[in-house]
C-alpha distance (Angstrom), angle and dihedral (degrees) to the residues before:
residue distance angle dihedral
M1 . . .
F2 3.88 . .
R3 3.79 91.2 .
T4 3.76 92.9 52.9
L5 3.78 89.4 48.4
I6 3.80 90.9 54.6
L7 3.82 91.7 50.3
V8 3.70 91.5 47.4
L9 3.81 90.5 51.7
A10 3.74 89.0 51.4
A11 3.77 91.6 53.8
V12 3.65 103.2 46.9
F13 3.77 105.0 53.5
G14 3.69 104.2 120.5
G15 3.80 103.1 -69.3
Q16 3.79 94.2 -73.7
A17 3.82 121.7 151.3
L18 3.73 117.7 -90.6
A19 3.78 92.8 -124.0
A20 3.74 108.3 99.2
S21 3.76 119.1 -119.9
E22 3.78 127.4 -142.1
A23 3.76 86.3 -111.4
D24 3.89 90.3 57.8
K25 3.85 91.8 47.4
Q26 3.86 90.0 51.6
S27 3.81 93.5 44.7
C28 3.84 91.2 46.9
A29 3.76 91.0 53.8
A30 3.77 102.3 40.9
S31 3.78 116.6 10.1
Q32 3.72 115.7 133.2
S33 3.88 91.9 -150.6
P34 3.77 111.2 84.1
D35 3.90 90.7 -153.4
A36 3.76 93.5 49.8
R37 3.81 90.5 47.4
I38 3.76 93.8 49.5
E39 3.91 90.1 51.5
A40 3.77 94.7 48.3
C41 3.84 94.3 44.8
T42 3.81 89.5 49.0
R43 3.76 90.3 53.6
V44 3.80 91.0 48.6
L45 3.80 91.2 49.3
A46 3.79 89.9 50.2
D47 3.70 91.2 59.0
Q48 3.86 103.9 92.1
G49 3.81 90.1 -162.2
V50 3.73 100.5 64.4
P51 3.87 118.2 111.0
D52 3.73 120.6 -111.4
A53 3.79 93.8 -108.3
L54 3.79 87.9 60.5
R55 3.71 93.2 44.9
V56 3.75 89.5 54.4
L57 3.79 89.9 51.3
A58 3.80 91.5 49.8
Y59 3.94 95.1 48.3
R60 3.78 87.1 46.8
G61 3.79 93.4 48.3
R62 3.76 95.5 45.5
G63 3.85 91.6 44.4
T64 3.86 89.9 51.8
A65 3.83 90.3 48.9
Y66 3.92 90.9 49.1
S67 3.83 87.0 52.8
A68 3.75 90.5 49.6
K69 3.87 87.9 54.5
R70 3.87 87.7 45.0
V71 3.84 91.7 -118.1
F72 3.71 89.1 135.9
A73 3.87 99.2 165.9
L74 3.85 90.8 60.8
A75 3.81 88.7 44.6
V76 3.80 91.7 56.5
L77 3.87 89.4 49.7
D78 3.71 93.6 54.9
F79 3.87 93.6 45.1
D80 3.87 86.2 50.1
E81 3.85 90.6 55.5
A82 3.80 92.4 47.6
L83 3.74 91.9 49.2
K84 3.83 89.9 54.9
I85 3.81 87.6 63.3
S86 3.84 100.4 35.1
R87 3.82 120.4 28.6
Q88 3.82 95.4 170.8
D89 3.78 101.6 59.0
P90 3.91 108.9 107.8
S91 3.89 92.7 -162.8
L92 3.83 90.2 64.9
Y93 3.77 91.4 56.2
G94 3.74 92.3 45.3
G95 3.90 91.0 49.3
R96 3.82 94.2 46.8
G97 3.78 91.8 41.9
W98 3.76 91.8 55.6
A99 3.89 92.8 48.0
L100 3.76 90.4 49.2
F101 3.83 90.4 49.0
E102 3.79 90.6 54.1
L103 3.78 90.7 49.1
G104 3.86 88.0 55.5
Q105 3.92 94.4 -111.0
Y106 3.73 93.6 130.7
D107 3.80 97.0 162.2
R108 3.80 92.9 54.1
A109 3.86 88.9 45.0
I110 3.88 90.6 52.7
V111 3.88 89.0 51.4
D112 3.81 89.6 54.2
Y113 3.82 92.7 47.4
N114 3.82 88.6 49.1
E115 3.88 89.0 56.8
L116 3.80 90.4 46.0
L117 3.83 92.0 53.1
R118 3.85 90.5 45.3
L119 3.89 85.9 58.2
N120 3.75 96.5 37.0
P121 3.90 112.9 18.4
R122 3.77 93.6 176.9
S123 3.86 94.5 61.2
D124 3.87 104.9 125.6
G125 3.84 87.8 -178.1
A126 3.80 93.0 58.3
R127 3.86 89.3 47.2
N128 3.76 89.9 52.3
S129 3.82 93.8 46.1
R130 3.88 93.0 47.1
G131 3.77 88.6 47.5
L132 3.90 88.3 55.2
A133 3.85 91.3 51.6
H134 3.82 90.6 50.6
L135 3.83 90.9 47.7
R136 3.80 90.3 50.6
K137 3.88 86.7 53.5
G138 3.86 90.4 51.7
E139 3.87 90.5 -111.0
L140 3.79 94.6 138.0
A141 3.74 100.2 167.4
A142 3.74 92.8 50.6
A143 3.79 91.7 46.7
L144 3.85 92.2 50.4
A145 3.81 90.2 50.1
D146 3.88 91.5 53.7
F147 3.89 92.2 46.4
E148 3.77 91.9 48.6
E149 3.78 92.0 50.1
A150 3.77 90.9 48.1
I151 3.71 90.1 53.7
K152 3.82 91.7 48.2
I153 3.79 89.6 53.2
N154 3.83 92.7 45.6
P155 3.80 116.7 10.2
R156 3.72 90.1 -170.8
N157 3.80 95.5 60.6
I158 3.76 98.0 120.0
H159 3.85 93.4 -175.1
A160 3.83 93.0 57.9
R161 3.88 92.3 44.3
T162 3.82 90.9 48.8
N163 3.87 90.3 49.8
R164 3.69 91.1 48.0
G165 3.78 90.4 51.0
F166 3.86 88.3 52.5
S167 3.77 91.9 49.8
L168 3.88 92.6 49.4
A169 3.79 88.9 48.0
K170 3.80 89.6 54.5
Q171 3.84 85.8 56.8
R172 3.85 89.7 51.5
K173 3.88 88.8 -113.3
L174 3.81 87.4 135.9
D175 3.78 99.0 161.5
E176 3.68 93.3 52.7
A177 3.91 90.2 46.6
I178 3.78 90.0 50.9
A179 3.78 91.3 50.9
D180 3.77 89.1 54.4
Y181 3.79 94.6 48.9
S182 3.84 90.8 47.3
E183 3.82 92.3 52.4
V184 3.78 88.2 50.1
L185 3.81 89.7 53.2
R186 3.80 89.6 48.7
I187 3.83 89.9 55.5
D188 3.88 93.3 41.8
P189 3.82 117.3 10.6
E190 3.84 89.9 -171.9
Y191 3.87 95.7 61.1
L192 3.80 99.9 119.4
L193 3.83 97.4 -171.3
A194 3.81 89.4 60.6
Y195 3.76 92.8 54.6
S196 3.80 90.4 45.9
N197 3.78 95.2 47.9
R198 3.79 93.9 43.7
A199 3.87 87.6 51.6
H200 3.76 90.1 58.1
A201 3.80 92.6 47.2
Y202 3.87 90.6 48.8
E203 3.79 89.3 50.4
E204 3.84 91.9 49.6
K205 3.86 87.6 54.7
G206 3.72 92.8 48.9
A207 3.75 95.9 -111.3
I208 3.75 93.5 133.8
D209 3.89 97.5 165.2
L210 3.86 89.8 56.5
A211 3.85 91.6 45.9
L212 3.83 89.1 51.8
A213 3.71 91.8 48.7
D214 3.82 93.6 51.2
Y215 3.85 92.1 48.1
Q216 3.84 87.8 51.4
Q217 3.84 89.2 52.9
V218 3.72 89.8 56.5
I219 3.81 94.4 47.0
G220 3.82 90.2 45.9
R221 3.78 90.1 62.6
D222 3.79 92.5 57.3
G223 3.81 106.6 132.6
R224 3.79 97.3 24.1
N225 3.82 95.0 86.4
K226 3.73 121.7 34.2
T227 3.76 99.5 -176.3
R228 3.75 121.2 126.9
D229 3.79 91.7 -115.2
A230 3.91 92.0 49.9
E231 3.81 90.6 50.1
R232 3.72 91.5 49.3
I233 3.85 93.9 48.9
I234 3.85 93.9 46.3
A235 3.83 91.1 48.4
G236 3.79 88.9 51.6
A237 3.82 92.2 47.6
K238 3.85 89.0 52.7
R239 3.79 91.0 53.3
Q240 3.68 94.9 46.3
L241 3.85 93.1 47.4
A242 3.65 91.1 49.9
R243 3.89 91.8 50.1
L244 3.74 92.9 46.5
T245 3.76 94.3 46.7
K246 3.83 89.9 50.1
A247 3.80 92.1 46.8
L248 3.87 91.4 51.5
A249 3.83 90.5 48.6
E250 3.82 91.3 50.7
G251 3.76 91.0 43.3
A252 3.77 92.1 52.5
K253 3.79 91.6 55.1
A254 3.80 92.5 47.4
A255 3.82 100.7 35.4
E256 3.79 115.0 134.7
R257 3.74 117.9 -126.1
R258 3.87 106.3 -123.2
V259 3.77 122.0 -179.6
A260 3.82 132.3 -180.0
L261 3.80 139.9 -171.0
V262 3.86 111.1 -155.7
I263 3.78 118.0 -168.2
G264 3.95 127.0 -174.1
N265 3.80 119.3 -179.6
S266 3.68 115.0 -172.5
D267 3.71 110.6 138.3
Y268 3.84 104.1 68.6
E269 3.84 114.9 -173.6
H270 3.82 95.7 -150.5
A271 3.94 101.2 31.6
P272 3.74 135.7 44.1
A273 3.90 116.4 -74.0
L274 3.75 117.8 -96.1
R275 3.77 116.0 -131.4
N276 3.76 103.1 -146.6
P277 3.86 118.1 33.4
A278 3.81 97.8 80.6
N279 3.76 91.0 47.4
D280 3.87 90.4 44.4
A281 3.74 93.3 52.2
K282 3.77 92.3 50.0
A283 3.86 92.0 49.0
V284 3.77 91.6 48.1
A285 3.75 94.2 47.3
A286 3.84 92.3 51.0
A287 3.74 90.4 50.1
L288 3.84 91.5 52.5
R289 3.79 92.4 47.8
S290 3.77 89.9 49.3
L291 3.76 88.5 52.7
G292 3.87 91.7 58.1
F293 3.81 101.3 -102.7
T294 3.75 106.4 173.1
E295 3.82 92.6 -134.2
V296 3.82 131.2 7.5
R297 3.92 116.9 -174.4
E298 3.75 112.2 -159.9
L299 3.84 122.7 -159.5
I300 3.84 123.2 -177.1
N301 3.78 119.7 -171.3
A302 3.70 97.9 -6.7
N303 3.80 120.6 -169.4
L304 3.75 122.1 -149.2
S305 3.81 95.7 -91.3
V306 3.85 92.6 49.9
L307 3.74 93.4 43.3
G308 3.66 94.2 51.6
R309 3.73 94.9 46.1
A310 3.77 90.1 49.3
L311 3.69 93.8 51.0
K312 3.82 91.7 49.5
E313 3.85 91.5 51.9
F314 3.68 93.1 42.9
G315 3.84 92.0 55.0
D316 3.76 88.9 58.5
V317 3.84 91.1 51.5
A318 3.72 92.8 46.1
A319 3.81 92.5 54.1
G320 3.84 90.0 71.7
A321 3.79 97.6 41.0
D322 3.73 136.8 95.5
W323 3.80 92.8 -143.6
A324 3.82 129.6 28.0
V325 3.78 120.3 -174.9
I326 3.91 129.1 179.1
Y327 3.79 118.0 -168.2
F328 3.82 117.9 -170.8
A329 3.73 125.7 -177.3
G330 3.82 118.9 179.3
H331 3.76 138.0 59.0
G332 3.76 121.6 -16.5
I333 3.79 129.0 172.6
E334 3.80 138.0 -159.7
I335 3.80 118.9 -145.7
G336 3.77 124.7 173.2
G337 3.90 90.7 -13.2
A338 3.82 93.1 -53.8
N339 3.85 124.1 109.7
Y340 3.77 127.6 -137.5
L341 3.86 134.4 -171.4
I342 3.78 114.1 -138.9
P343 3.84 121.9 -136.5
V344 3.87 117.7 -147.3
D345 3.79 94.8 -104.1
A346 3.76 98.2 53.7
A347 3.90 114.9 121.6
L348 3.90 97.4 -178.8
E349 3.76 96.1 -165.2
Q350 3.75 92.7 158.7
Q351 3.87 134.8 24.2
G352 3.73 87.8 -122.2
H353 3.87 88.2 67.5
I354 3.81 94.6 61.2
E355 3.82 95.0 95.1
D356 3.80 92.1 42.8
E357 3.77 97.6 49.7
T358 3.82 108.4 29.3
V359 3.78 138.2 50.9
P360 3.79 117.6 -116.7
L361 3.79 114.1 -123.7
S362 3.79 87.0 -130.5
R363 3.84 88.3 66.9
T364 3.83 92.7 56.7
L365 3.86 87.7 50.6
G366 3.71 89.6 53.9
K367 3.88 89.8 52.7
V368 3.91 94.0 59.1
A369 3.76 93.7 41.3
G370 3.75 94.2 90.6
A371 3.87 93.7 64.5
S372 3.77 111.1 108.2
K373 3.81 99.3 -143.7
M374 3.81 117.0 12.4
Q375 3.84 125.9 29.3
L376 3.83 110.4 -179.1
V377 3.83 133.1 169.1
I378 3.88 118.9 -176.2
L379 3.75 120.0 -165.9
D380 3.77 124.9 -165.9
A381 3.81 86.4 171.1
C382 3.89 104.5 107.1
R383 3.80 95.0 104.9
N384 3.79 127.7 136.5
N385 3.81 101.7 -81.5
P386 3.83 119.1 -132.4
F387 3.84 93.3 -167.4
V388 3.77 93.1 65.6
P389 3.95 99.4 73.4
K390 3.85 92.0 52.8
M391 3.78 98.4 39.7
R392 3.91 110.4 110.0
Q393 3.72 120.2 -143.3
T394 3.67 108.5 -141.5
G395 3.85 134.9 -169.0
R396 3.82 122.8 -29.5
Q397 3.83 94.0 -35.8
A398 3.82 93.1 76.6
R399 3.84 107.6 135.1
A400 3.80 133.7 -174.1
I401 3.72 115.8 -93.9
G402 3.84 113.5 -143.4
K403 3.76 131.4 -151.0
G404 3.83 112.4 -106.4
L405 3.84 113.1 -20.3
A406 3.78 131.3 -35.0
S407 3.79 125.8 -108.3
I408 3.74 114.6 -94.3
E409 3.78 136.6 -161.9
P410 3.77 106.6 -159.1
E411 3.87 123.7 -166.3
S412 3.87 115.7 -82.5
G413 3.75 114.4 -78.6
V414 3.84 92.8 34.1
L415 3.82 121.3 106.5
I416 3.87 121.2 -162.8
A417 3.80 117.8 -171.0
Y418 3.89 118.4 -164.4
A419 3.77 121.0 -161.5
A420 3.86 84.7 -139.9
R421 3.78 127.3 22.7
D422 3.85 118.5 -103.7
G423 3.66 115.0 -67.8
T424 3.82 96.3 22.0
T425 3.69 135.7 87.8
A426 3.90 133.4 -119.6
L427 3.83 125.2 -126.4
D428 3.82 123.5 -124.6
G429 3.93 92.3 -146.2
D430 3.73 128.9 -150.0
T431 3.78 99.3 -82.9
A432 3.76 136.8 68.8
N433 3.87 89.5 -85.7
S434 3.75 133.9 47.2
P435 3.84 117.3 -107.5
Y436 3.75 88.5 -111.7
A437 3.83 94.7 52.1
E438 3.73 91.5 47.4
A439 3.75 93.0 52.4
L440 3.81 93.3 42.1
V441 3.80 94.0 53.1
K442 3.80 92.7 43.6
Y443 3.87 94.1 55.6
L444 3.87 95.0 36.7
S445 3.73 86.2 70.4
E446 3.81 99.8 45.2
P447 3.76 110.2 104.1
G448 3.79 123.7 -125.3
L449 3.83 96.2 22.2
E450 3.81 112.8 140.0
I451 3.74 109.5 -142.0
S452 3.68 97.1 -110.6
L453 3.80 92.3 52.1
L454 3.85 89.6 44.2
F455 3.85 92.5 59.4
R456 3.88 90.7 43.2
K457 3.90 87.3 55.4
V458 3.81 89.9 48.9
R459 3.77 88.8 49.3
D460 3.88 92.8 51.1
D461 3.83 91.7 44.9
V462 3.81 96.7 51.9
F463 3.84 93.8 38.8
T464 3.85 88.9 55.6
K465 3.82 96.4 40.1
T466 3.81 91.9 52.1
G467 3.75 96.5 46.3
K468 3.85 90.5 -110.2
Q469 3.76 91.5 -56.2
Q470 3.72 95.5 117.2
E471 3.75 126.5 41.1
P472 3.81 119.0 -176.5
Y473 3.74 118.2 -144.9
T474 3.79 140.0 -169.0
Y475 3.71 128.7 -147.2
G476 3.87 132.1 -162.5
S477 3.74 133.5 31.2
L478 3.77 138.4 -93.1
P479 3.82 133.0 -145.3
A480 3.70 119.2 -88.5
Q481 3.80 96.6 -91.6
P482 3.84 131.1 91.5
F483 3.83 120.4 -100.1
Y484 3.78 123.6 -161.0
F485 3.81 131.2 -175.7
K486 3.82 86.5 -162.3
R487 3.82 126.5 16.1
């Protein structure tokens, strides 16, 4: 059918003689109009007297014009004819390879690009095109290898760099993908696909403001470029911007109010300083802020007066919240089955001073109780306690002092997380943060973790990292609905 169509095209062009004119040869080689080029090349091919070199040029020119008109099947036929005459012309393999790619014949396209690279190993364009064919086949490693080689050959190849960014994004290497898109836009600030792809990557990272800005960049270039690809990318950016704007508006209406009080006591006045708690508190507070908590109150090295006032004020804030979270890192103590959090100014020379110089854990539980959905207390306070050896037991009030913190059964709907299960102690670790805080921050930021699974992952991480010396544990129960720090 395609052969017949070509012959018909040759016969119907305006009653002109079959002998190709110089104007036909020039138009066939260089016309910017695909239709004019097809007509001119057809007249050249109808002239039986033209030499083989000119026939190759005419088949290549007409095949290129058919590809420009997206008539890829006819393009393949013309490149086939040209390759029967000239098997060593890299441009013919490139032209046919692209037409086959557009027809979805990726294996055949790869064969053509292999031949092109055999003839011209330094062709960054062929590397990029072959990489795209591998990408369409789902061969991500082969695609990345081709894109990277293309960039080595030509660091300014914005198409290969954009395609590498897309491949990296598919592997969830979002920062690397964004770096590629940004470099493309440094080279060519008008390259719409890089803006659009970078917007997708920003959105995946949760950087919604940056995603919106990139979609706006695409839309702002509407009218500057009237190619089919530009129109498609701009239309897509408009849809994505509308979707994202709507989602933000709906999210703002339905957003949960989440509040947290984060405490890190390191510099004890009557005991050796602890290395980690202040750093741990800062890391946890930063993680909660990045997760969109409405309010995060951060206390470092709080004495009894400051701690008491902070808990009082936080209880008022939590009463109007959906989530209320208290995190405490520092020293805690268990006496007579009750648990206490120790401020930095506590001396604890006698057991009888416990109620005067510390904060009962039960008080912190009362301060999260006003939240309507999630009531959570996290304690990295199960360390070896330096106050115990010097604490005098006086009179009839002497009580047993336990190791670590005591087991607890909070009211339904409250969850308590210990860095080390009851009766055991937690480790400070060898880095700026405790093993527990490191694991907690890591999994708080992982999307899609329901809170029960989150704390199980924290448990496994710490248990492994400490050589099974420290096992985190949670107490309490939650309502029968899923809870996520990050969706």
